[in-house]
N, C-alpha and C positions, 0 to 999 in steps of 0.2 A: 135418484136414478131411476131409470126405466129398465125393466127384464124383458129383453125379448127372446122368447123360447119357440124353436121349432121342434115339434112333437111328433111323431108317428103314434105308436102303441103304449109308451112308458107311461109308469105309474108318477104321479105329480105329489105324491105325499110329501116328498122333500121340500115343498114349497111352504109348508106349515112354518118351520121355525124363522123363514126369511119374512112372513107375515107377523108373527108373535113380535119379533125383535125390529119389525119395521126397516129392514135393510134396505129395502127397496120403496119407492113410491107408487109406481104403475108396472102391471104384469100384462104382457102382451102374448099370447100363446097362438101360434099358428100351428093348428092341427091337421094332421094329413092321416089320421088313423081313426080309431073307436072313438065312441063318445069319451067326454072328459069327465072325472070326478074332481071336484074342486075342493082341497080340506076345508072343512068348516071354519077353522079359526082364521082363516084369510079375511080380513076386514080393510084391504087396500084394492083400490080397482083393478079388477082383472078383465081383461077383453079378450074374449075368445073368436078366432076366426078360422072357419074350416076352409082348407085350401086342397086343391088336388095332389096327389102323390106324385108329385113331377120336381125335378130339379135339386134334389137332396135339400139339406138344412139351409144351404145358400140361397136357394128361390125364396124361403121365407124372410131370411134378411134383407134383401135386395127389395123385395115387396115392401116390408115395413118402411125401408129407407124412403122410397118413393111415395107411399101412402102419406106417412107423417114428416114429409120433409119440411115442411113448415110449422110443425108441433113437436120437435124434439123436446126430449127432457134434457137436464143439464148434462148427463151422462147417461150413456146406454150400454149395457152389458147383454151380448147376444151369446145364447148357450142352448146348446141341445138339451133335450129332455131328461138326459142321464148324465147330469155334470159331474158328478161325482167319479164316473168312470172317465173323465178327461182331466179333471182340475183338482189337484190335492188340497185339502184345507181351503176349500172354498169360501165357507162362511169367514173365516179367520181373515182371508184375504180381502174379501169384501168389506168388512167391519174395518180393516185396516186402511181402505182407500177412503171410507167415509171419515175416519176419526183424524186422519193426516192429509190436510189439503196439498202439502209441500210434496206428496207422492203422485201428484196429479199431473197428467201431461194430456195436451190435445190427444194424442193416440196412446192408448193405454190399453195393454194385452195382459192377462193374469196368465202365469208361467209358473216354473218351478220356484220362482223367487217370489215375494210379497207383491212386486209391481215390477214391471218391464218398460221402460221408456223407449220405445222404438224409434223415436226421433234421434235420440242421443244414441241408441243402441247400448243402453248402458243399465245393468241390472241395479236395482235400489234396494 
């Protein structure tokens, strides 16, 4: 799974457990703010690209899709750099997604439930 992060000036120390537990395969950080400090325990590929501070987080996501269209990972998780403000129990949801392939769909959104299949409009 690829983790795509839109960042302004948020701290990235929350990435440490993701790296240690190998919850993701690659991390792409689109930085629109100050310089980044990557947690030292990250031993997975992390690509950082500085972007102009325009277009909010969606600009970074669309840029990533256009740039890597022919090199997508099996799954992609698009996040703002302060994900715990937006998604409760995010690590557990990501772990469940990795452990239970039957939960996956072509369009997958983390929500209040462990998974939400937007195609069937059915929380699982």
